[in-house]
N, C-alpha and C positions, 0 to 999 in steps of 0.2 A: 504495500499499500504504498509505504513513504516513498519506493522508487517512480511510482507511479504519480504521487503528489505534485516530484520532484519535475519530470517528464510536463505536466500540468505546468510547471509555474513556468519553466522554460519555454513553451507553446504559446500562450499567452503574456509572460512580462508580467505576472500578477505574485507579488508573496501570498502562497497561504497558508503558511506555517512558519512558527518563530519555533526555534530549534535549541533548547537548552542542551546541558551535556549529558541529563536523562532522561529527556523528557520531550512532547513536541504539545504545543500550542498551536490553534485554530488562530486566526489574523480574522479582520470583519471579515475580510475577502474571503477569506477560507466557510465562513460560517454561513456565511449567501449560497457559498456551495454545493454545504455539506444541508442543506436545508431544499433546497433544487432535486439534489439527487432521492433526498428520499420522499419529495412528491415523482418522482421518476420510477423508485421501487412502490411505490404504493397505484402507479397507473401499469407497470408492468403486472404485480399481482391483480388489480382489476381484471385487470384482458387475459388474464391464466384463469380468474373462475370466468369469465363469462365463456370461455370454450370450455371449459371443464362443462357448464351448465349446459350448454349448447351441445357437446357433446347426448348427454343423457336425455335433453327432448326430440335428438334424430335416434334414437335407438330404442330399445324396451315397447312393452306391448302396451298397447289402448284396445277393451273390452266393451263393449258398446252395445247394447240395448236398445232397440225400435220399432215399433207397430209396422206394422203394414203398410198403410198411404206416405206414412215419412220412408220409406223407401222407394216411391213414385219417384219422386222430385228432391226435394230437400237434403236428406242424407248425399245421394248421388252428386250434388252441387258440391257439400263438404268435403267427403270424402274423395273427388277427385281433384279439388285446390289442395287437402290436405295431403297426401299423397304425392303429389310435385312439390309440396316444398317440406316434408319430414319420409322419404322415401324409405328412412331405417327404421321406421314405426313399424311393429306386427298387428296388424290390424282384428281384431277377433269381433265378429256381429250378431249380436243374439237377437232372434228374430221372436216378438211374443207379445202379446199386449202388458200395456204400463202395468196393468196390477197383478202380472203372473211374473214379471219381474222385478219387483219394488223389491222386493227381499233378497234378491240377489245385489242389489246394489248397496242393500242397508250393512250386508254383510261381508262385502270388500268384493265380491266374485263378476261384479260391472262395474267399471268407473265413470261412467255415465248413462243416462237413460232417459231418452228422447220422449215423453209424455206429453199427455192430453187429458182435457179438463172439458166433460159436456156442461153444458150450461145449465141442463135439469139434473145433472149426478154430478157435483159440485164435491170433492175432495180433501182432505188437510193432509201434506208432507206427513210423513215421521217424522219424529226427533233423530237427529242428527244427522237430517237429508233437508238441502236445498233445492228447492225451486225457482226457477225462474222462465217466467210466461215470453215467448217471442212474439206470435201474432197470435190473430181469432180468424178463421175461417168460419164460415157458414155452412149450414147442412142447405141442399138443392132437394128441390124433388124430381126424381126421374120417372122419366115415361116412356112409351115406343112410341116411333115417330110416327104413327097415325093413330095416335088417341086423342082424342077431342082435345086436351088441355094443352097438347101437343108446341100450338103456337102461340098458347100465353105466358106473358113474362112476370105476371104473378099471379097466384090462388091463398085460395085458405085451406088448409088441413082437411077443414071437414069437409071441403068439397069432396073427399077422396075417400070417404068414412067406408062406403059397399065395396071398393077398391078389394081385388086381394094382393096384396103386402108382401115383398120382398124382406127383409130386416137383417140383422144382428139378437146375435144372442146377448146383447147387453155386458157390461164392465163389472165390477168385483157384485153387483147384484144383480141379476139373471134378468132386469126388466130391461128391457132397449128404450133406445131415444122413443121412436117411433111410440114405443106404448106408453111411456111418460107422459110425451105429445099430445095423445088420444085422447087420454084422461079428462086432462085441461077442454080438449072442446068436446069432451061428451062422448066419445065414439068407444067400441072395443074394436079396433083395427081386425081384420079376416087376413090373419097369416098365414102364405102358401108354404114359403121357407123360410130358413134361418141363416146366414152365414157372415161369416167375420173379412171374410175375403171379397171384395169390390167386383174382380173382375169378374166371381163367381153373380155376383150381384149383376149387373149391368151385362152378362148375359142372355140372364133369366129375363128381363126388363126387354130386353133387344126382340129374344123371343120373343114376347106379347103374352108373360105370362105372368105378371101382375108390376106394382111399382114400388118403389122407395125412398125412402132417403138415403142420403149418400152426402158427406162432408167431402169442400172442393179440392181437397187433393185428391181423395179416391177418384176422380172423374180427370184426372191427368191425362191424357190423348185415345176418351172417349168417345165410339164413334157410333152409329146407328140409334143413339137415343136422343129423346126433347130434354131439357132442364129446364125447370122454374124457378124463380123464389118463390118464397113463404111470406107471404104479408103476415098471417096469423098462425100460430104464434110463431115469435122471433126463433129458431134454433141454432146456433152457434155451437164450437169449441173453442177451448183456445190449446194451442201447443206449446208445450216446455222443453225445458230440459234440467234434469233432475241429477245432481251430482252430491257425494259427500264432503264438504267445505275440508273434513282434514285429508283429503288422502293427499297425500305426495307424490302422486305421480306426474314427474316434471311435463308429460308430455298432453296433460290436459289442457291445459291455460290457454297455449295455440290451439289446440282442437275444438274448444270452447268459441274461441275469437272466430274462425273459420265457419263455424257453425250460425254463432249470430249473423253474420254475412252474408250464408245463402238465405239466413231466413228472412234478413231486408229485402232480399228478392223475391221470393215468395212473396211475400204480402204487400210488396210493390204489382205483383201479376196480379196477385188477388183483388187487389183496390180497382184495377182496371176491370176488369168481367162485369 
C-alpha cells in the first residue's frame, strides 16, 4: 500500500502522507482520497449485490396457479414477456379454480395465484394472503346466432326465464352466478348442462342447445354466437392476483410487474367492447 501511495504522489505531484520514523499520517489530500476511495468501494459492493440479486431473479422456479379463462389472454401475455426477460426461470403452471388452488398458495406450494371474485359471491382472503384486484369484466349473455335476441344490444335476464341454460358448477359454494342472479329476478333457470370450461359452453350455445352467461375473458375468439349486455342485474367479476407477502422468491416481483402490465392491456380492450 505504501508503494502504491508513493507512486500516486509521483503521478499527481500531491503529498498524500506525512512519513515519520515509525508511522505514516494522511495529509488533508490523503484524507480526501480515502473518502473518495470508500465511496468507490461502496459502489462496487452495491454493484456486486445487484448482480447477485439479478442472478437469483433470472434462475430458480416460479409456481403459478390460474383459472381457465385467465389462460386465454391474460396469462399468455404475461408469460411471453416474462419469459423473454427471465429465460432462466422455470415456470410451473397449475390449472384449477381459485378456491381449489388457494390452499396450495397458503402452504407455499404455489408462489402466485390468479383469482376472480364474482359480484354476487364475494369472498375474503385468508390470513397470510394478500389479493390485489387488476380489472373488472362484465358477464355477457351468449345466445345462438339465430336466436330472437341475437340482435339486441341489451337484455334483461328475466326475458330468458323460459330458455334452457348452460351454466357453471359455481365456486366454493355449488351455486352458479346464473342461479344467484335468477333468484334476484324471481325465476328458477332450466339448466341443461353444467361446465366450467367455456369452450364447451360456447360449443353447446353455438349448436342451439341453450343460452349462457360468460365473462368477457371467456369469449376470447368466440365465433358462431351472439353476445348481449345485461341491463339487469349488472353482473361482473373482479380478476386479481393472490400472493403470500412473506414469500422470499426473488422471481415473484418481476412476474407481478409483467402481470399488472398485461392486465392494463386487457382492461383497455374490455373498455372498448
